[in-house]
N, C-alpha and C positions, 0 to 999 in steps of 0.2 A: 933854276932861274939864274940868269947871268949876274954874278955877284961882283964882277970886276968893274962896275960902273964908277965913274968919277963923280957923278951927280948923286946926291942923296934922294932925288926925286925918282919915282918909279918910271921906267920907260914904257911908252905906249905907242904902238904902231896903228895909224889911222889910214885906211885905204877906202877912198870913195871917188868916183869919177866926176862928181859935180864939184867944180872948183870953188864955187861960192860957199856951198854947204861945208865942204872940207875945211876951208879957211876959217869960217865962223866956229865950227865945232873944235878945231885945233886950238883956237884962242880960248874958248870956254873950258876945255879940258886942261890947258896950261894954267888957267886961273884956279883950277881945282887941284893943283899940285903935281901934275904929270909932266914929264919931259916927252913931248909929242913929236913924232916923226911921221910926216904925212906923205902919201903917194896917191896918184890918181890913175894908176894902171897896174895890172898884175905883175908885169916885169919889174917895175921899180919897187913895188910892194914886196916882192919875193927877194930882191937884192937887199932891201933894208932889213927884212926878217932875218936873213942869214948874217948880216953884219951886226945887228943889235941883239938878236934873240930876246925880244922884248918880254917884259913881265905881263903886259896887257896888250890886247889888240881889239880894235873895232873895225870890222870888215863889212863893206857893203856886199850884199848878196849878188848884185848884178853890176859889174864894172864894164861899161860899154856893152858889148855882146858876150863878154866872158863871165864865167861863174866865179864868184868870190869863194865858193866852196873849195876850189883848188888851193887857194891860199890858206884857208882854214886847215886843210889836211897838211900842208907844208909846214905851217907854224906848229901844229901839234907834233909833227914828226921831229922838228928841231928841239922842242922842249914841251913835254906833256903837261908841264905846270903853267904854261902861258894861259892866262885867263882871256878867252876869246868871246866877244859878243858879235853876233851877226846882226846887221841892221839892214832893213829892206823896205822898199815901197811895193814890192812884188811878193808878198807873203803867200805861202802855201803850206799845207800840211806836209807834203812830200819834202820840200826844201828845209822845213823846220826839223823834221826827223833826221834828215841826212846831216844837217849842220851839227846837231848834237852828237850823232854817231861819229862824225869826223873830228870832234874835239871841242866844239863851241860849248860854252857853259850857259849861254842865254841867246835868245832869238827875239829881237825887237822889231816892231813895225814902225816905219816913219809915219808921221812925224814923232820923233822922240827927242827930248831935250837933254842937255848935258847931265843934269841931275839924275834923270832916269837911266842914262847910260852908265854913270858912275855907280848907281845903286845896283844895276845888273852885273857890273864887273865884280862887285863884292858879294853878290848873293850866292849862297852855298846850297840852299835847299829849295825844293819845289814849293808851290803854294796850293794847299789842299782846298782853299776857298775860291779857286778860279771858277769863273762863271761857266756853267754848262748850258749851251743853247737849247731852247725849247723846240725849235724846228730844224729839220734837216737842211743841208746845203742845197742851194738852187741848182738847176741843171747847168746854167752858165758857169757857176763856181765849180761844180763837179768836173766840167770840161777842162777848166783851167788847172785844177788839181791833177787830172789825168795827163794833160800835156806836160806838166812839170815832172811827174813821176816817170814818164817815158823818156823825157830829156835826160833826167838823172841816170836812168838805166843805160843810156847810150853815152855816158861820160860827157854830157854837154854838147855833143855833136849834133847840130841841128839837121844836117842832111841825113844822118843815120836814123834819128828820131822820126823825121818826116817819112822815110821809107817804111819804118816799122808801123807808123800810123796810117800809111796808105794815102798820104797827101803830098802835095807839092811843097818843096822846101820854102818857097816864098810865102805860101799860105800859112805854114807853121810860124815862120818869122813874123808875119803880120799879127797872128794871134798872140804870140809871145810879147810883142812890142806894146800891146794893150795892157793897161793895168787890170789886175784881177777884179772881179765883181765883189763889191763889199757886201757882207751879210749883215 
């Protein structure tokens, strides 16, 4: 971790493309003792990551049409000790698994409040009491999961994923723009 900080407060990088949500969460995290640096796109987030090498990061999974997983990987390569939480309104099993494999310590679905995010940043172990669903995923949810898996396999490239799925790029884009089916 970067120990040359002039501030005694731990640095946190927040990247989310929703300006209102980003501003509100930034203020809430500052009130909880973090020195928060916010960005609303991958390029700015990456630049801040390299300048700061933050101790903590909260990264939205979907930043515009880009994948926040790219930034998770970059942050982890800069400092494997950075505690990264991926936050998303587009949760899927495939993206959760990849986020953890790329270096995130937690994966939270929106809406999540600042207290939940801070708890996730400090959580070191899994929870054996997590609820196991009684029924399998619906066909619509399975489709969403499959689309996410294929998209990840093609590095987030929508055109390549659409070719692999045998569908038009715009059809895939439309399906990805919809929120996943809640179970």
